MARLUM-239904 format. One line per 4 residues: for each residue x, y, z of N, C-alpha, C. Coordinates in pm, 1 decimal, decimal comma. Atoms other than C-alpha are relative to their C-alpha. Example, Ala and Ser with C-alpha at 12.3 -4.5 7.8 and 13.67 -1.06 7.14 Angstrom:
// MARLUM-239904
89,0:-119,0:0,0:1230,0:-450,0:780,0:90,0:120,0:0,0  -82,0:-119,0:-6,0:1367,0:-106,0:714,0:-77,0:109,0:73,0
***
This chain:
// MARLUM-239904
85,5:-119,0:0,0:0,0:0,0:0,0:89,1:124,1:0,0  -75,8:-124,6:-4,2:108,7:359,4:-45,0:-16,1:63,3:138,1  -0,8:-67,2:-130,2:198,7:554,2:267,7:101,2:112,9:-6,4  -100,2:-105,2:-15,0:389,7:862,3:372,9:62,4:-16,3:137,1
-71,3:20,4:-125,5:652,4:803,5:637,5:81,6:124,2:33,7  -85,5:-109,2:-45,2:849,1:1051,0:845,1:141,5:-54,6:15,6  -137,6:49,6:-0,7:1216,3:988,8:770,8:71,5:38,7:127,7  -53,7:-51,4:-125,2:1324,4:1205,0:1064,3:-69,7:132,8:27,1
65,9:-126,4:-30,3:1195,7:1510,1:1245,3:73,7:114,2:-69,2  -57,5:-114,1:70,2:1249,0:1837,7:1064,7:-100,2:59,5:-96,8  83,3:-66,6:98,8:1113,6:2004,0:752,6:-85,4:-95,8:-80,1  94,0:81,0:78,0:855,2:1883,7:503,7:71,2:-95,2:-96,1
-74,5:90,4:87,3:1128,8:1722,3:295,0:16,7:-138,9:61,8  -10,9:128,4:-68,8:1127,7:1443,8:555,1:-126,6:-84,6:-9,1  120,7:78,4:27,0:777,6:1332,1:451,6:22,8:-74,3:-130,5  -43,2:80,6:113,5:862,8:1046,4:216,4:-108,0:-100,8:-38,3
95,7:99,7:47,0:624,9:841,1:3,8:67,0:-136,8:-4,0  -56,0:134,7:-9,0:674,3:466,0:54,0:-106,3:-102,3:-36,2  88,7:114,1:25,2:525,6:128,4:-37,6:17,0:-97,5:115,8  -6,8:81,8:-120,0:443,1:-70,6:275,8:-105,5:-110,2:-4,7
103,0:104,1:-9,7:254,0:-391,9:358,3:-125,3:57,0:68,0  121,2:-39,4:-70,3:-108,8:-350,7:462,3:11,2:-40,3:146,9  -5,6:36,9:-142,0:-145,5:-346,8:840,8:-91,1:-119,2:28,9  86,2:107,1:-48,6:-284,2:-652,1:1016,7:-84,8:55,4:114,2
90,8:-53,6:-100,5:-580,4:-595,9:1246,5:-13,5:-93,8:118,9  30,6:75,5:-120,4:-655,2:-704,9:1600,9:-148,6:-35,3:0,2  138,6:44,6:-5,8:-983,7:-866,8:1703,2:-98,8:115,0:12,5  90,9:-113,0:-23,0:-1130,3:-528,9:1804,5:17,0:111,1:-102,4
-28,8:-102,1:100,3:-1015,9:-343,6:1491,8:-64,5:-33,2:-134,3  38,3:17,3:139,4:-1129,3:-289,6:1135,9:112,3:54,7:-87,3  -94,0:-52,9:97,5:-913,6:-236,2:831,4:-76,8:94,8:-90,6  69,3:-102,5:76,7:-1016,0:86,3:658,7:82,4:36,8:-122,9
-61,3:-55,8:120,5:-933,8:168,5:297,9:-30,8:148,8:-0,5  17,7:-142,0:-24,3:-881,0:539,3:340,3:-24,6:74,8:-130,5  30,5:-85,6:114,6:-1036,6:785,9:98,4:57,8:140,6:19,6  -51,8:-133,3:-32,1:-944,0:1114,1:270,7:54,4:-0,9:142,1
-48,8:-28,3:-134,9:-741,5:1224,9:569,0:-2,2:151,8:17,9  -9,5:-144,5:-21,6:-733,2:1566,2:732,7:129,7:32,9:72,7  -127,0:-47,7:-53,7:-433,0:1769,5:840,7:-28,1:104,0:107,9  17,9:-88,6:-114,4:-405,4:1951,7:1172,9:132,4:65,6:36,9
-125,3:-61,9:-44,3:-152,1:2191,8:1326,3:90,5:-94,8:77,2  -81,7:91,5:-79,1:-40,0:1914,4:1561,1:83,5:-91,3:-90,2  -77,9:81,7:93,1:73,3:1712,4:1257,5:133,6:65,8:-30,5  -121,4:-72,5:35,5:322,4:1980,5:1162,4:93,2:16,6:119,9
-82,1:-13,2:-120,4:439,1:2029,8:1520,6:76,3:-130,2:25,8  -65,6:128,9:-23,1:511,4:1658,6:1560,1:106,3:-28,8:-104,8  -97,5:22,5:107,8:687,2:1645,7:1225,7:133,5:66,9:29,7  -121,9:-79,0:-19,8:939,2:1904,1:1345,1:57,3:-6,8:140,8
-39,9:-2,2:-141,1:966,2:1837,5:1721,7:11,9:-142,7:52,0  -21,1:140,8:-36,5:1121,5:1503,2:1819,1:-51,2:-35,5:139,6  53,8:36,3:-131,8:1044,3:1510,2:2195,9:-153,0:-6,4:1,8  145,8:-1,2:5,7:680,7:1601,1:2126,0:-51,6:-119,3:-80,3
35,9:115,0:82,1:662,1:1335,1:1854,3:0,9:-128,0:82,5  -12,2:122,3:-80,3:782,5:1063,3:2091,2:-104,8:-4,4:110,0  95,8:-4,7:-109,4:552,5:1179,9:2369,3:-142,3:-29,8:-47,8  137,6:16,2:47,7:232,0:1196,8:2164,2:-21,3:-137,0:-63,7
15,6:128,1:66,7:290,9:886,2:1954,2:31,0:-118,0:91,5  -36,4:108,5:-90,3:424,7:686,2:2250,0:96,2:-97,7:-64,9  -90,1:85,1:76,7:706,8:557,8:2034,2:92,2:-81,4:89,2  -98,2:84,3:-65,8:919,1:267,8:2149,5:135,9:24,9:-64,8
-132,9:-23,0:58,2:1296,9:291,7:2099,3:16,5:-76,2:-131,8  -24,3:62,3:128,9:1376,1:226,7:1735,8:-123,0:-32,2:-81,4  122,8:32,9:73,1:1012,5:202,5:1627,9:-2,9:67,1:-137,2  6,0:-47,9:138,0:983,4:236,3:1250,8:-101,1:-85,5:-77,2
-7,4:-139,5:44,1:830,9:338,2:1022,3:-93,9:88,5:80,8  88,0:-96,4:-64,9:677,8:651,0:1171,0:-94,5:56,4:-105,4  103,0:-49,2:92,0:351,1:742,6:1000,9:-89,0:96,1:78,8  77,3:-100,9:-70,3:181,0:1063,6:1108,6:-149,7:-14,1:-30,3
141,3:-13,0:30,0:-190,0:1139,5:1121,6:-91,4:-91,7:79,4  102,2:74,2:-75,0:-509,8:1022,9:1292,4:-138,5:8,6:-63,9  135,1:-32,0:49,3:-804,4:1159,5:1091,6:-27,6:-68,6:-132,3  26,5:75,9:121,5:-958,2:927,3:835,9:-149,2:-6,7:-31,3
133,0:41,4:44,8:-1270,0:860,4:632,8:21,9:-98,0:-113,4  -20,0:101,2:101,5:-1299,4:548,4:423,0:-98,1:-114,9:11,8  89,0:115,0:10,3:-1447,6:204,2:369,2:62,6:-120,0:71,3  -46,6:119,7:-70,1:-1417,8:-103,8:591,4:20,8:-113,0:-100,6
-28,6:113,1:88,7:-1249,6:-387,8:401,6:14,6:-131,3:75,7  -16,3:120,7:-82,0:-1202,7:-629,9:691,9:-35,6:35,5:143,5  38,7:-23,3:-139,4:-1341,6:-663,6:1045,0:53,2:-111,2:87,8  -50,5:97,8:-95,1:-1184,3:-834,8:1345,7:-112,0:-84,5:59,6
98,6:95,8:-51,6:-1356,9:-1126,9:1516,3:-87,8:58,2:109,6  76,9:-56,3:-110,8:-1472,0:-913,8:1811,3:-78,9:124,7:-39,6  69,1:-121,3:45,4:-1609,1:-626,8:1602,8:-148,5:-28,0:-20,5  145,5:18,2:9,9:-1987,8:-588,1:1628,4:-71,5:116,4:-68,8
68,8:-119,7:50,5:-2064,2:-234,4:1502,0:16,4:20,1:-150,1  -29,2:-25,7:140,6:-1913,0:-243,7:1153,6:24,2:-130,2:-75,3  -22,9:115,5:87,7:-1890,3:-482,6:860,6:66,3:46,7:-128,6  -64,8:-31,0:126,8:-1712,6:-499,2:529,2:-94,4:81,3:-87,9
78,9:-86,1:86,0:-1835,1:-223,5:299,1:-55,5:123,5:67,6  49,5:-118,0:-71,7:-1938,1:21,9:571,7:92,7:119,0:-23,4  -76,8:-123,5:8,4:-1828,0:382,0:523,6:11,4:58,7:140,8  -24,3:-42,2:-137,6:-1671,9:506,5:847,1:95,2:118,9:3,2
-95,9:-108,7:-19,2:-1479,3:803,7:983,5:31,0:12,0:147,5  -36,0:-19,7:-139,8:-1299,9:898,7:1301,5:144,4:41,6:17,5  -136,7:-30,3:-39,9:-985,1:1002,0:1481,8:55,8:-125,5:66,6  -48,6:132,3:-37,7:-776,7:688,3:1529,4:121,0:9,1:92,6
-114,1:17,9:-91,5:-554,6:619,9:1831,5:69,5:129,6:38,5  -61,1:-124,0:-51,2:-504,3:974,5:1957,4:-29,7:14,1:148,4  -141,8:-3,6:36,0:-289,8:1013,8:2155,4:51,4:-140,2:-29,7  -56,2:127,6:40,5:-81,7:738,0:2000,6:41,9:5,2:-145,7
-51,8:11,0:136,2:54,5:617,6:1670,0:-114,5:-37,8:-92,5  118,6:24,6:80,6:-249,6:656,5:1445,2:28,1:-55,2:-138,7  -44,0:51,0:129,3:-62,9:588,2:1118,3:-102,6:24,0:-110,4  108,0:-30,5:93,8:-326,9:765,0:911,0:47,1:41,0:-138,4
-48,1:-40,7:132,4:-105,8:885,0:624,6:28,3:-125,2:-83,1  -17,4:127,4:68,1:-165,3:557,6:443,7:-128,3:-39,9:-71,1  113,8:47,0:78,7:-392,9:381,4:198,2:-91,9:-89,1:83,3  78,0:85,4:-90,0:-504,3:135,0:467,6:41,1:28,4:143,3
-25,6:-28,8:-141,1:-536,8:196,5:841,8:-74,1:-101,7:86,0  62,1:86,7:-100,0:-602,9:-47,7:1125,8:-56,4:89,1:110,2  66,1:-93,1:-91,3:-857,3:130,8:1344,3:-84,4:-73,7:102,1  87,1:59,5:-100,9:-1015,1:30,9:1676,2:-147,0:32,7:-27,9
143,8:-21,5:19,4:-1390,2:-13,9:1643,0:-51,1:114,8:85,5  48,6:-99,1:-96,8:-1435,4:213,0:1946,8:36,8:142,9:-35,9  -41,8:-135,1:38,8:-1280,6:510,8:1765,2:-74,9:51,9:-122,1  62,4:-34,0:127,1:-1508,9:518,9:1461,2:-151,2:15,8:12,1
145,1:-9,3:15,8:-1861,7:608,2:1355,5:-31,7:-19,1:-147,6  43,3:9,1:138,7:-2060,6:545,0:1039,8:-3,4:139,1:-62,3  4,4:-127,0:71,0:-2017,8:822,7:786,0:-142,4:28,9:-45,3  132,7:-34,2:51,9:-2345,9:1003,3:718,7:-1,7:-4,6:-152,3
9,1:17,1:144,9:-2465,8:932,5:366,7:-5,2:132,8:-74,7  18,5:-128,6:67,2:-2530,9:1300,5:293,9:126,3:86,0:-6,7  -124,3:-77,0:7,5:-2168,8:1414,6:332,3:107,3:-81,7:-71,3  -109,0:64,9:72,4:-1854,8:1337,5:134,1:104,4:-53,8:97,4
-111,5:47,5:-82,3:-1551,4:1150,7:261,2:92,0:115,7:38,6  -83,0:-116,8:-32,3:-1363,5:1481,9:245,3:-58,1:75,3:119,6  65,9:-69,5:-111,0:-1618,5:1647,7:475,1:5,6:-81,7:128,1  -4,8:87,2:-118,0:-1617,8:1347,6:708,0:139,9:-1,8:61,4
-137,2:0,4:-51,5:-1238,9:1332,7:737,0:30,7:129,1:73,8  -22,4:-129,2:-65,3:-1240,4:1702,1:825,6:-56,6:2,3:140,6  73,5:-8,2:-127,2:-1484,1:1645,3:1113,5:42,9:-107,6:97,6  -52,9:104,3:-89,1:-1258,8:1429,0:1327,6:73,1:63,6:118,2
-73,5:-53,9:-115,0:-981,4:1565,2:1553,5:-53,7:136,4:42,7  42,5:-134,6:-38,6:-1097,0:1925,5:1539,8:-144,6:1,9:48,4  139,0:6,2:-46,9:-1466,9:1842,3:1573,1:-7,8:-63,8:138,1  -5,3:60,2:-133,1:-1388,5:1614,3:1867,7:55,8:97,2:103,1
-55,4:-100,7:-90,7:-1177,3:1889,6:2022,2:-107,4:100,0:39,2  108,8:-93,9:-28,1:-1470,3:2129,3:1991,5:-104,5:-64,1:91,0  100,9:69,3:-81,5:-1713,7:1872,1:2136,1:47,8:-15,6:143,6  -49,4:25,8:-134,4:-1494,4:1781,0:2429,9:22,0:128,4:77,6
-22,2:-126,3:-70,4:-1408,4:2143,1:2510,7:-131,6:62,4:44,4  128,0:-62,8:-33,0:-1769,6:2258,9:2505,0:-89,0:-88,4:86,3  97,0:88,4:-64,0:-1965,7:1956,1:2620,6:60,9:-75,0:117,9  -58,4:84,8:-104,3:-1736,7:1725,5:2817,5:56,2:82,2:114,7
-67,6:-77,5:-103,5:-1533,1:1986,0:3003,5:-63,2:136,5:23,9  60,2:-132,2:-15,5:-1709,6:2317,4:2939,7:-139,8:-1,4:56,8  136,7:13,6:-54,8:-2052,6:2184,9:3046,1:-91,5:110,3:-53,2  77,5:-107,2:62,1:-2219,0:2420,6:2799,8:-148,9:-15,8:27,9
143,5:-2,0:-25,9:-2578,6:2519,2:2874,4:-66,3:104,6:-89,0  75,4:-98,3:76,9:-2847,4:2700,2:2679,3:2,3:134,0:72,3  -5,5:-133,9:-57,8:-2817,7:3075,1:2734,8:138,1:45,1:40,8  -137,2:-39,1:-31,5:-2443,7:3069,4:2806,3:51,8:100,0:-103,0
-76,6:-85,7:91,1:-2235,1:3349,7:2661,3:135,7:-67,3:-20,0  -119,5:79,8:29,4:-1952,7:3161,3:2488,5:90,3:76,5:-95,9  -99,8:-64,7:84,8:-1635,8:3312,5:2343,2:89,7:-107,3:-60,1  -82,8:95,8:72,5:-1459,4:3105,3:2078,1:112,2:76,7:-69,1
-112,9:-63,0:66,7:-1110,1:3217,7:1982,3:35,4:-75,1:-128,5  -36,3:57,7:130,4:-978,8:3157,5:1628,7:-121,1:-70,1:-60,7  129,0:60,6:35,6:-1340,0:3099,4:1529,2:-9,6:-43,1:-144,7  4,0:40,0:140,8:-1263,5:3061,5:1158,8:86,6:-121,6:-28,5
-92,7:110,0:20,4:-1009,8:2783,0:1208,9:-65,5:-136,8:9,1  49,8:136,7:-1,2:-1041,5:2406,1:1222,9:-90,2:-29,2:117,9  80,7:22,5:-119,4:-1158,3:2364,9:1581,6:-104,1:109,5:16,1  88,9:-113,0:-23,0:-1313,2:2711,4:1596,0:-127,8:-5,8:-79,7
120,3:-4,8:82,9:-1553,9:2672,7:1306,5:-99,7:-108,2:39,6  92,1:99,2:-55,7:-1695,5:2353,6:1458,0:-54,1:46,8:135,4  41,9:-43,7:-133,2:-1705,4:2506,9:1807,5:-111,8:103,0:-8,0  106,7:-99,2:16,7:-1914,9:2801,7:1687,9:-131,9:-69,8:-29,4
122,7:69,0:38,1:-2167,5:2568,9:1528,1:-56,4:-83,7:114,3  46,2:82,3:-111,9:-2182,2:2335,5:1827,1:-58,2:86,4:111,0  49,4:-87,3:-105,8:-2222,8:2619,4:2074,1:-138,6:54,4:-34,4  132,5:-45,6:42,5:-2514,8:2755,7:1871,4:-102,0:-112,9:8,6
90,1:115,4:-8,7:-2665,3:2407,3:1852,5:-49,9:-20,7:142,8  37,7:19,7:-140,1:-2666,6:2392,2:2232,0:-64,6:123,2:62,1  78,6:-113,2:-46,3:-2839,6:2729,6:2259,3:77,2:112,6:62,9  -82,8:-105,4:-58,1:-2550,4:2956,8:2351,0:-5,3:127,2:-83,9
-27,8:-125,7:69,3:-2492,4:3321,6:2261,6:149,1:-3,6:-30,9  -136,8:30,6:40,3:-2170,3:3290,9:2062,1:69,5:122,9:-56,6  -86,9:-105,5:49,4:-1892,9:3542,2:2006,7:128,2:-65,3:-49,6  -122,3:56,6:55,2:-1601,2:3454,4:1781,2:103,2:107,4:-26,8
-108,1:-91,1:37,5:-1263,9:3621,8:1744,6:65,1:-50,2:-127,8  -66,0:37,5:124,0:-1082,6:3628,4:1412,9:52,5:120,8:-72,3  -51,7:-108,3:83,3:-909,8:3833,0:1148,1:-115,9:67,8:-72,1  110,5:-73,0:63,5:-1119,2:4100,6:974,5:-51,6:-67,0:-127,2
43,2:64,9:123,8:-1124,3:3902,5:649,7:-86,0:-123,5:26,2  80,2:117,1:-34,7:-1294,3:3615,5:835,7:-131,5:36,0:69,8  119,8:-42,5:-72,7:-1573,2:3823,8:991,6:-128,1:-60,9:-58,4  123,0:49,7:61,5:-1843,6:3727,6:742,3:-9,7:-151,8:12,2
0,3:146,7:-13,7:-1740,8:3362,3:755,4:-41,2:-41,1:140,4  33,7:32,3:-138,7:-1760,9:3354,3:1136,3:-148,4:22,1:26,5  142,9:-26,6:-17,8:-2105,6:3513,4:1130,7:-84,9:-100,3:-76,5  75,3:97,9:78,6:-2217,6:3268,4:860,5:-9,4:-134,5:70,2
3,1:124,4:-77,3:-2137,7:2983,8:1099,5:-107,8:1,9:108,3  103,6:-14,0:-101,7:-2402,9:3120,1:1335,9:40,0:86,1:117,3  -42,9:-85,9:-110,8:-2196,5:3342,4:1563,8:-87,5:125,2:7,9  79,6:-121,3:-20,2:-2392,2:3632,4:1714,2:85,1:125,2:-14,2
-92,8:-111,7:15,2:-2086,5:3858,0:1715,1:133,4:-53,1:-49,1  -136,4:31,7:42,3:-1743,0:3858,4:1553,6:89,6:117,0:38,5  -92,2:-103,3:-45,6:-1453,6:4050,0:1709,1:128,6:-8,5:-81,6  -125,4:-10,9:73,3:-1160,1:4163,0:1496,1:113,6:16,2:101,1
-104,8:-3,5:-101,8:-866,0:4075,0:1719,3:113,7:95,2:-36,0  -108,5:-89,2:41,6:-634,3:4297,8:1514,9:-25,3:145,5:37,9  31,5:-140,9:-24,9:-817,4:4621,7:1591,7:-64,3:24,1:135,8  77,4:-18,6:-121,4:-998,3:4556,8:1919,5:32,2:-110,6:101,1
-24,4:102,5:-102,0:-879,0:4377,0:2235,9:-132,7:-57,2:50,6  128,2:60,9:-35,7:-1157,0:4129,5:2308,7:-33,8:20,2:146,8  25,8:-14,9:-143,2:-1114,9:4172,6:2685,1:-47,8:140,6:35,2  55,8:-133,4:-19,9:-1204,3:4540,6:2645,3:-149,6:2,9:-32,0
138,9:5,8:43,4:-1539,7:4436,9:2498,6:-82,7:-95,0:85,9  71,6:105,7:-72,8:-1630,6:4128,0:2702,6:61,5:-18,3:138,1  -47,5:30,5:-135,0:-1606,3:4077,7:3077,6:-96,7:-90,8:75,0  102,1:80,7:-65,9:-1900,5:3847,2:3144,0:-26,4:-132,5:-71,6
17,7:128,0:68,8:-1843,2:3535,2:2933,3:-17,1:-112,2:101,3  17,9:118,5:-84,6:-1966,0:3211,3:3086,6:103,1:-107,5:-30,5  -89,5:106,6:44,9:-1732,8:2990,1:2885,7:86,7:52,5:-113,2  -93,0:-39,9:105,1:-1422,6:3056,0:2677,2:82,4:-121,1:-42,2
-88,1:101,9:56,2:-1238,9:2813,9:2447,7:116,4:72,2:-65,6  -118,5:-74,9:41,4:-883,8:2940,6:2394,6:107,7:-95,7:-50,1  -104,6:83,6:57,7:-643,2:2769,4:2157,2:97,9:80,8:-81,8  -76,3:-93,3:82,8:-439,0:3064,9:2036,4:150,0:-23,4:6,8
-145,2:7,0:-12,2:-88,7:3015,9:2175,4:40,0:-87,3:118,3  -51,5:83,9:-107,5:125,6:2793,1:2395,3:39,7:81,6:123,3  -36,3:-83,0:-114,3:221,4:3087,8:2618,5:-125,4:37,1:78,9  114,4:-32,7:-85,7:1,1:3205,5:2906,6:-54,6:140,8:-22,6
43,9:-138,7:19,0:-29,9:3565,3:2784,7:-144,6:7,6:-45,6  135,1:-8,7:56,4:-346,8:3498,5:2585,3:-104,7:-51,7:97,2  101,5:50,0:-94,5:-523,1:3291,4:2851,6:-17,9:95,5:118,3  20,6:-106,3:-99,3:-460,2:3573,2:3102,1:-100,7:102,1:-52,8
96,6:-91,8:59,4:-650,1:3795,8:2861,0:-140,1:-62,2:1,3  129,2:68,7:-5,5:-926,8:3536,0:2839,1:-56,9:1,8:140,5  44,6:-4,3:-139,1:-943,0:3529,7:3217,4:-72,2:131,4:30,4  63,7:-130,4:-21,6:-1028,2:3901,8:3213,0:-139,5:5,5:-62,4
128,0:-3,8:70,9:-1317,0:3833,3:2975,1:-105,8:-89,8:63,3  93,3:90,9:-65,8:-1477,3:3574,1:3204,7:-68,1:65,5:119,2  67,9:-41,4:-123,2:-1737,6:3644,5:3469,4:53,3:-83,1:116,1  -33,0:81,3:-116,5:-1673,4:3527,8:3823,3:-78,6:-130,9:-6,5
64,9:130,3:5,4:-1745,9:3155,3:3831,9:-12,6:-57,3:-139,5  6,6:49,2:137,0:-1701,3:3112,5:3455,6:89,6:-121,1:-21,8  -78,5:118,9:34,3:-1527,7:2829,0:3273,4:97,7:32,8:-112,4  -104,1:-24,1:98,8:-1203,0:2840,5:3076,5:59,8:-132,9:-44,3
-61,0:119,3:57,6:-1087,2:2564,3:2843,9:118,0:44,1:-85,7  -120,1:-31,4:77,4:-729,9:2594,0:2716,8:36,2:-120,8:-85,3  -32,8:108,7:91,0:-644,3:2388,3:2411,1:150,0:-20,6:-16,2  -144,7:12,3:21,2:-270,5:2457,6:2404,4:82,6:46,3:119,2
-82,0:-53,8:-109,3:-138,9:2671,1:2692,2:-22,8:-78,7:129,2  8,2:66,7:-129,8:-62,3:2496,9:3021,1:-10,9:104,0:110,7  17,3:-89,4:-113,9:-156,7:2653,8:3354,4:118,1:-14,2:95,7  -105,0:4,0:-101,4:132,0:2747,7:3582,2:-58,7:41,0:134,9
49,1:-28,6:-134,7:106,3:2816,4:3955,5:-60,3:139,5:10,7  50,7:-137,6:-6,7:60,2:3190,2:3910,8:-136,9:10,5:-66,2  129,2:-7,1:67,9:-220,7:3139,2:3664,1:-108,2:-71,4:80,5  97,8:70,3:-84,1:-392,3:2887,2:3890,0:-48,1:88,2:115,2
39,6:-93,4:-106,5:-389,1:3149,9:4166,2:-96,2:105,0:-54,6  88,0:-99,3:61,7:-544,0:3402,6:3928,7:-137,7:-58,6:-28,4  127,6:67,9:22,2:-814,4:3149,5:3840,1:-82,5:-5,2:127,9  71,6:15,5:-126,7:-901,2:3099,3:4205,0:-60,2:131,4:49,1
52,1:-130,2:-42,2:-950,5:3472,4:4261,0:-139,0:23,7:-57,0  130,4:-17,9:64,4:-1241,3:3470,1:4015,0:-85,9:-127,0:5,3  74,3:125,7:-14,3:-1352,4:3118,8:4110,2:-30,0:-62,6:-136,3  15,2:51,3:135,7:-1296,3:3003,4:3751,7:25,4:-150,3:-1,7
-23,2:141,7:26,4:-1337,8:2638,5:3662,0:77,0:-11,0:-130,6  -87,2:2,4:116,8:-1067,5:2547,5:3414,4:39,8:-143,1:-33,1  -50,1:130,1:43,5:-932,5:2259,1:3212,6:97,9:21,2:-114,4  -94,6:3,6:112,4:-625,9:2210,3:2993,9:-31,4:-127,3:-78,2
53,8:114,1:73,8:-771,7:1985,9:2727,6:102,8:-67,7:-87,0  -73,3:81,8:95,5:-598,3:1704,2:2546,2:-101,3:-94,9:-62,1  105,4:76,5:65,5:-836,1:1553,6:2292,8:33,9:-148,9:-2,3  -17,7:145,3:0,8:-887,7:1176,5:2299,2:-98,8:-63,1:-97,3
89,0:72,9:89,8:-1033,7:932,0:2048,9:-122,7:-47,9:76,2  123,8:37,4:-67,1:-1397,6:857,0:2127,6:-109,0:-24,8:-104,6  97,6:35,3:101,5:-1633,5:669,8:1898,0:-141,7:40,3:34,4  134,8:-40,3:-40,8:-1944,3:750,7:2101,3:-22,6:147,5:-33,4
11,2:-141,6:34,9:-1878,8:1122,5:2061,4:2,7:19,8:-151,2  2,2:-6,8:146,0:-1803,4:1064,5:1692,6:-140,6:-28,8:-52,2  137,8:29,4:41,0:-2153,9:917,4:1664,7:-89,6:121,9:20,1  77,0:-122,9:-22,8:-2297,9:1236,4:1816,0:31,2:103,9:-106,5
-40,5:-91,8:106,3:-2099,3:1443,2:1567,9:-60,1:-44,2:-133,4  57,6:52,3:123,8:-2215,9:1216,2:1285,3:-148,3:34,9:-11,1  143,4:-32,6:0,8:-2579,2:1274,7:1385,5:-23,0:145,5:-37,0  13,8:-142,5:32,1:-2532,0:1652,0:1366,5:39,7:29,1:-144,3
-35,4:-14,1:140,4:-2358,5:1622,9:1029,7:-113,9:-49,9:-89,1  110,6:56,3:77,8:-2646,4:1407,6:905,3:-120,2:94,2:-3,3  115,0:-89,5:-8,7:-2907,1:1660,1:1021,8:26,2:136,6:-62,7  -36,0:-130,9:53,4:-2718,7:1956,9:879,5:25,0:105,4:105,4
-28,3:-94,6:-108,2:-2675,1:2119,4:1222,2:149,2:28,0:13,8  -144,8:-18,4:-1,0:-2298,5:2080,0:1179,3:50,4:-23,8:-141,9  -54,1:12,1:134,3:-2109,4:2134,3:855,4:151,0:20,8:2,9  -143,9:-17,1:17,5:-1746,0:2096,4:753,8:25,9:100,5:-110,7
-45,3:-91,5:104,0:-1589,4:2385,0:567,8:139,9:-44,7:-41,5  -128,1:46,3:52,5:-1311,4:2234,5:355,9:51,3:105,8:-97,4  -49,9:-111,1:81,5:-1104,8:2518,6:217,2:93,3:-46,1:-110,7  -93,7:46,6:101,7:-846,1:2314,2:27,0:10,4:-152,0:5,4
-21,5:143,6:12,2:-800,8:1957,8:-96,8:133,1:-21,2:-72,0  -130,4:30,2:57,1:-450,1:1828,1:-163,8:5,1:-145,9:-43,3  -24,7:138,5:38,3:-335,1:1515,1:-342,1:97,5:-62,3:99,4  -90,1:71,4:-89,9:-143,1:1249,1:-150,2:145,1:39,3:-26,8
-137,4:-38,1:35,7:171,4:1349,9:-338,5:35,2:141,0:46,1  -23,1:-138,6:-42,8:128,7:1707,7:-214,9:-10,9:16,9:151,3  7,3:-7,2:-145,8:140,8:1626,1:156,5:87,9:112,6:55,3  -89,1:-106,9:-47,5:434,8:1865,3:201,1:-68,1:135,9:-13,0
69,9:-126,6:17,9:225,7:2150,3:59,5:-110,9:16,7:104,1  103,8:-6,1:-103,3:-56,4:2063,0:300,9:59,7:39,8:134,2  -67,6:-35,6:-125,2:188,8:2084,5:592,4:40,9:146,4:0,1  -40,9:-140,8:7,1:321,4:2418,5:475,0:-120,1:92,4:17,0
120,3:-81,6:-15,2:-32,2:2553,6:452,5:-46,3:2,7:145,1  49,5:3,4:-138,2:-131,7:2438,6:801,7:94,6:77,4:91,1  -96,7:-73,9:-81,1:188,0:2596,4:937,5:-17,3:151,0:-10,0  21,4:-144,2:9,9:76,2:2940,3:818,1:-86,1:51,9:113,9
91,8:-42,3:-105,4:-182,2:2948,1:1097,5:-116,7:81,6:-52,3  104,3:-83,3:60,1:-423,3:3112,7:854,3:-100,3:-82,0:-81,7  93,1:84,3:73,5:-623,9:2816,6:727,4:-142,2:24,3:47,5  141,5:-13,5:-33,6:-996,6:2882,7:715,0:-64,0:-138,2:-4,3
60,6:132,9:-5,3:-1188,2:2572,1:822,7:107,1:-107,5:-2,0  -88,1:116,4:1,0:-1008,1:2253,2:728,7:64,8:-19,7:-135,6  -58,9:50,5:121,9:-768,0:2115,2:472,0:5,7:-151,7:8,9  0,8:145,5:2,7:-785,0:1752,0:363,6:88,5:-48,6:-113,9
-84,7:63,0:100,8:-576,7:1513,9:156,8:-72,2:-121,8:-55,1  59,4:117,0:65,5:-716,1:1267,1:-95,7:106,4:-108,6:-12,9  -98,4:110,4:-0,2:-546,7:928,8:-63,3:-6,5:-74,4:-132,6
***
């Protein structure tokens, strides 16, 4: 089968096309012939950062080949003896083995049954592949950890991005008043997703406008500077979900002053939540915005695009 392996950490030149044997499946896995995969910022970070790569993939010493990626949509070609939810010919999608070695940059992927859902018939494989890691991140930040409720005032940072554009739609689905931050050129797009307000972060500090948010999802930067700003925008007793920045002792003290409930989220594979996402995709309450489709041979270009930090919605790769 065709695959793209990571020769070594570094630049995109280390993403090498290879011919590998099809993976063998365990009793609880299915073999998926992949139609599309999606690319996320974490893919590019792992490609270039060896300690992070080893930590997230859980690599054993000398483990080869390294195949990046977790987000797939495709067709089941084989099912393990213990699999009960899927059969040969089913169209499925999901985020496979995250955190872990998902090995999604390949024509065939061995995927645990518990990480997948049936692809809705009304969406394409490209749209389904897009709605995996980032859609799960949005779901877990808002529902699992954010405990979103109807009537909440919710602030979504980077609302035009991969996670952000799903988070806006999900927050509206659950009855929230939604405010999204983004670049001025993304204002109309953010509002088209259902946001009630869009704040241009380049011309207006959001914390000067908002000080009573019930819930904020912040995935802007690894440093604490931005989450301190988000803290100012929260009401006393609000909730803050950080997607990238870790909380240090000083920040935890600042949280306690305002009685803020907080969580540093690390998304995890979850087939049950994928089924909930699939239901919303099927009903049209959630939609994937795929801004660019790359060929498998253009994986390096997909990585370079995601590294710009300016991707609207999602980018996917056709296998």
